[in-house]
Every structure is written in structure tokens, then in C-alpha cells.
Residue frames relative to the residue before (quaternion, step in Angstrom):
aa qw qx qy qz dx dy dz
X 1.0000 0.0000 0.0000 0.0000 0.00 0.00 0.00
X 0.3057 -0.7613 0.5386 0.1920 3.61 -0.69 1.01
X 0.5648 -0.6171 0.4406 0.3256 3.53 -1.35 0.47
X 0.5226 -0.6342 0.4105 0.3952 3.66 -0.80 0.66
X 0.5493 -0.6024 0.5095 0.2752 3.44 -1.46 0.54
X 0.1188 -0.8087 0.5715 0.0726 3.49 -1.14 0.63
X 0.0437 -0.7633 0.6418 0.0595 3.49 -1.23 0.32
X 0.1534 -0.8048 0.5715 0.0466 3.60 -1.17 0.63
X 0.0580 -0.7719 0.6329 0.0152 3.57 -0.95 0.79
X 0.1280 -0.7295 0.6660 0.0886 3.64 -1.04 0.76
X 0.1344 -0.8203 0.5558 -0.0087 3.56 -0.51 1.30
X 0.3120 -0.7746 0.5147 0.1942 3.56 -0.36 1.09
X 0.2351 0.7680 -0.5678 0.1802 3.60 -0.79 1.10
X 0.4309 -0.6851 0.5086 0.2939 3.57 -1.04 0.55
X 0.7530 0.2886 -0.1847 0.5618 3.62 1.20 -0.27
X 0.0484 -0.8425 0.5365 0.0014 3.70 0.44 1.16
X 0.6720 0.5065 -0.3202 0.4351 3.54 0.97 -1.02
X 0.6222 0.5648 -0.3216 0.4364 3.60 1.01 -0.86
X 0.6918 0.4740 -0.2785 0.4681 3.57 0.89 -1.03
X 0.6169 0.5333 -0.3334 0.4732 3.63 1.02 -0.81
X 0.6823 0.4636 -0.3157 0.4689 3.66 0.78 -0.79
X 0.6543 0.5211 -0.3233 0.4425 3.51 0.94 -0.88
X 0.6564 0.5144 -0.3121 0.4552 3.56 0.92 -0.93
X 0.6675 0.5046 -0.2999 0.4582 3.59 0.93 -1.01
X 0.6490 0.5157 -0.3367 0.4466 3.61 0.97 -0.84
X 0.6774 0.5170 -0.2866 0.4378 3.53 0.85 -0.95
X 0.7106 0.4427 -0.2328 0.4949 3.59 0.82 -1.17
X 0.6009 0.6081 -0.3500 0.3829 3.65 1.11 -0.73
X 0.5474 0.5926 -0.4304 0.4049 3.63 1.19 -0.09
X 0.7985 0.2564 -0.1253 0.5301 3.53 1.11 -0.43
X 0.7550 0.3022 -0.1678 0.5572 3.54 1.40 -0.09
X 0.5593 -0.5897 0.4661 0.3494 3.53 -1.27 0.30
X 0.1524 -0.7637 0.6237 0.0673 3.55 -0.89 0.94
X 0.0624 -0.7843 0.6173 0.0059 3.63 -0.92 1.01
X 0.2489 -0.7215 0.6228 0.1717 3.50 -0.81 1.05
X 0.0435 -0.7990 0.5993 -0.0236 3.61 -0.71 1.12
X 0.7259 -0.4765 0.2917 0.4011 3.47 -1.27 0.42
X 0.7965 0.2677 -0.1540 0.5198 3.56 0.94 -0.82
X 0.8408 -0.0652 -0.0112 0.5372 3.65 1.06 0.44
X 0.5467 -0.5559 0.5025 0.3737 3.55 -1.31 -0.50
X 0.1358 -0.8058 0.5708 0.0803 3.58 -0.74 1.02
X 0.2011 -0.7526 0.6119 0.1368 3.54 -0.89 0.98
X 0.1377 -0.8006 0.5789 0.0703 3.58 -0.61 0.93
X 0.1169 -0.8020 0.5850 0.0288 3.55 -0.49 1.37
X 0.6780 -0.4816 0.3458 0.4345 3.64 -1.15 0.08
X 0.7370 0.4379 -0.1964 0.4759 3.56 1.16 -0.68
X 0.7770 -0.0902 0.1475 0.6053 3.57 1.21 -0.56
X 0.3244 -0.7536 0.5224 0.2324 3.54 -1.24 -0.48
X 0.1595 -0.7870 0.5835 0.1211 3.62 -1.14 0.25
X 0.2507 -0.7556 0.5943 0.1140 3.51 -0.89 1.05
X 0.2302 -0.7735 0.5843 0.0858 3.52 -0.73 1.17
X 0.0709 0.8041 -0.5892 0.0343 3.75 -0.65 0.91
X 0.2855 -0.7714 0.5535 0.1306 3.47 -0.74 1.25
X 0.0414 -0.7846 0.6183 -0.0174 3.51 -1.03 0.99
X 0.6414 -0.4811 0.3729 0.4670 3.62 -1.06 0.25
X 0.8778 0.0449 -0.0832 0.4697 3.57 -0.60 1.19
X 0.8105 0.1734 -0.1545 0.5377 3.54 1.18 0.31
X 0.3006 -0.7010 0.6126 0.2072 3.66 -1.17 0.48
X 0.1725 -0.7861 0.5834 0.1093 3.65 -0.65 1.10
X 0.1121 -0.7847 0.6071 0.0562 3.51 -0.93 0.91
X 0.1138 -0.7963 0.5935 -0.0248 3.56 -0.85 1.20
X 0.0629 -0.8249 0.5617 -0.0093 3.61 -0.10 1.32
X 0.0190 -0.7750 0.6316 -0.0055 3.56 -1.13 0.77
X 0.0908 0.7749 -0.6167 0.1044 3.55 -1.03 0.93
X 0.5802 -0.6258 0.3866 0.3496 3.53 -1.20 0.48
X 0.8098 0.1098 -0.0503 0.5742 3.65 1.09 -0.45
X 0.7187 -0.4603 0.3190 0.4122 3.61 -1.37 0.26
X 0.6755 0.4933 -0.3336 0.4347 3.62 0.85 -0.82
X 0.6541 0.5233 -0.2944 0.4601 3.52 1.05 -0.97
X 0.6464 0.5111 -0.3309 0.4599 3.54 0.97 -0.84
X 0.6356 0.5169 -0.3368 0.4642 3.68 0.92 -0.79
X 0.6183 0.5346 -0.3490 0.4585 3.62 1.04 -0.69
X 0.6642 0.4963 -0.3100 0.4653 3.53 0.89 -1.00
X 0.6320 0.5230 -0.3303 0.4668 3.68 0.92 -0.90
X 0.6637 0.5200 -0.3047 0.4431 3.59 0.95 -0.97
X 0.7256 0.4543 -0.2699 0.4408 3.53 0.63 -1.05
X 0.6765 0.4459 -0.2920 0.5082 3.59 0.79 -0.87
X 0.7081 0.4802 -0.2806 0.4351 3.64 0.61 -0.97
X 0.6998 0.4821 -0.2974 0.4352 3.52 0.78 -0.80
X 0.6414 0.4979 -0.3112 0.4938 3.53 1.10 -0.78
X 0.6571 0.4900 -0.3322 0.4666 3.67 0.84 -0.72
X 0.6409 0.5124 -0.3354 0.4627 3.61 0.90 -0.77
X 0.6434 0.5085 -0.3197 0.4745 3.63 0.96 -0.88
X 0.6829 0.4824 -0.3102 0.4524 3.61 0.85 -0.91
X 0.7639 0.3507 -0.2003 0.5033 3.52 1.07 -0.73
X 0.2958 0.8020 -0.5011 0.1349 3.62 1.07 0.27
X 0.6061 0.5444 -0.3718 0.4451 3.65 1.04 -0.65
X 0.7641 0.3612 -0.2058 0.4933 3.56 1.00 -0.76
X 0.4402 -0.7644 0.3751 0.2850 3.46 1.45 0.37
X 0.1639 0.8031 -0.5470 0.1701 3.56 0.92 0.97
X 0.1571 -0.7832 0.6015 0.0107 3.44 -1.07 1.01
X 0.1431 -0.7802 0.6048 0.0707 3.59 -0.78 0.95
X 0.0336 0.7849 -0.6162 0.0546 3.56 -0.64 1.23
X 0.2399 -0.7936 0.5451 0.1246 3.60 -0.47 1.17
X 0.1440 -0.7345 0.6584 0.0787 3.44 -1.34 0.67
X 0.3475 -0.7423 0.5420 0.1857 3.59 -0.54 1.10
X 0.0817 -0.8240 0.5602 0.0229 3.50 -1.02 0.94
């Protein structure tokens, strides 16, 4: 069994907590949301994404079993966050790891 694939994005924002909660609330209608000690995990059918708020940025850590699934997690989480942060010109740039 191979290890899951991961990707990370650091999104510069003055309101990381607010965006994490908004994203979790919105995606929670169709996905499982887990409050964890180090952040909020969004569990999608194809993988998951841990949202961690830091001073001045929102860290996104995506995990999935394969490249297609990871791309889907990146697309779902990234596109929603960019739409929510459109006024503040948020940009999500994923780095595969």
C-alpha cells in the first residue's frame, strides 16, 4: 500500500480564522467537518484538507490516495476559498509534497 499524496497551500490573509470557518461551514453541508487540536479538517469523498489558521495566513494541507483525487481536493477547497476571498484577492497556489 502506498502512502497518500499531499499538497500544501499558504494563503495570505488578515482573517485566516474567518475564512477557515466559512469554508468549513459551506463545505460541511456535503462533507464531514472535524474540529482537531491543530485546525479544522474537511473530509471529502476523495480525500481531506486540514485548515490551519496562522498569523497572516491560512495553511491548507490536502491529502488523498491518488493524483486525481488530490487534484479534486485542491480544486474543491481552492476554488471555494478564492471565491469567498475574491474581494480580498485571495490566491491559492498548491505545492505538491
